[in-house]
Structure formats: C-alpha cells, structure tokens
RODO-2510 file (C-alpha; in nm, 4 decimals, decimal comma):
residues 52
     n   res          X          Y          Z
     1     m     3,2592    11,2818   -13,1158
     2     p     3,3945    11,5611   -13,3461
     3     q     3,7245    11,5484   -13,5637
     4     t     4,0343    11,6470   -13,4020
     5     p     4,2332    11,8811   -13,5604
     6     l     4,4991    11,5968   -13,5806
     7     e     4,2918    11,3161   -13,7125
     8     e     4,2123    11,6286   -13,9931
     9     a     4,6234    11,6764   -14,1167
    10     e     4,7093    11,3433   -14,0454
    11     k     4,3664    11,1668   -14,2231
    12     l     4,3275    10,9203   -13,9826
    13     e     4,0069    10,8315   -13,8323
    14     q     4,1934    10,6013   -13,5415
    15     l     4,3630    10,9528   -13,4311
    16     r     4,0405    11,0693   -13,3226
    17     a     3,9101    10,7782   -13,0979
    18     l     4,2424    10,7763   -12,9460
    19     e     4,2626    11,1995   -12,9149
    20     n     3,9812    11,1123   -12,6525
    21     g     4,0643    10,8861   -12,4510
    22     y     3,9563    10,5380   -12,6209
    23     r     4,1975    10,2609   -12,6965
    24     i     4,2435    10,0622   -13,0260
    25     k     4,4129     9,6893   -13,0336
    26     v     4,5008     9,5820   -13,3795
    27     p     4,4683     9,2603   -13,4395
    28     t     4,7609     9,0363   -13,6117
    29     t     4,6521     8,7526   -13,9078
    30     r     4,8307     8,4902   -14,1376
    31     y     4,6810     8,5565   -14,3747
    32     q     4,8149     8,8493   -14,6784
    33     s     4,5988     9,1819   -14,6498
    34     i     4,5746     9,4488   -14,8882
    35     g     4,4963     9,8487   -14,7632
    36     v     4,3245    10,0315   -14,9477
    37     d     4,4002    10,4146   -14,9478
    38     t     4,3140    10,5424   -15,2375
    39     e     4,1016    10,5007   -15,5235
    40     e     4,3580    10,3747   -15,7323
    41     d     4,3694    10,1409   -15,4562
    42     l     4,0194    10,0002   -15,4771
    43     e     4,0279     9,9323   -15,8363
    44     k     4,3303     9,7152   -15,7582
    45     v     4,1279     9,5470   -15,5332
    46     r     3,8182     9,4720   -15,7528
    47     r     4,0719     9,3542   -15,9646
    48     f     4,2010     9,1185   -15,7850
    49     f     3,8118     8,9740   -15,6439
    50     a     3,7390     8,9406   -15,9961
    51     v     3,9759     8,6618   -16,1274
    52     l     3,8892     8,4606   -15,7988
***
C-alpha cells in the first residue's frame, strides 16, 4: 500500500492500514514498555539494556 497523505503528515505508519480499511489492535501488558521514536530514545534503550 502506498503512503497516504495523513500518514506522511502525522508520521504514523498505522494510519496507512486504517485508511485502507484494516483494523489494528493494541494489546495491553502488565510490563512497563519503552517507546522508541527518536535516535535519542534508541540511545536510552541501549544504555538501559547495557546494564542488565
């Protein structure tokens, strides 16, 4: 599927599926998660796992 204008504007790839009629699910978990949206976030995660 090609990128949609909304996906490009919002930088959310999930919008591509939604705009093409697909349903998506977001599971819940009892575990704490770490979002990685930037290079800085990635470095934080790498530092976190380096000490484990």
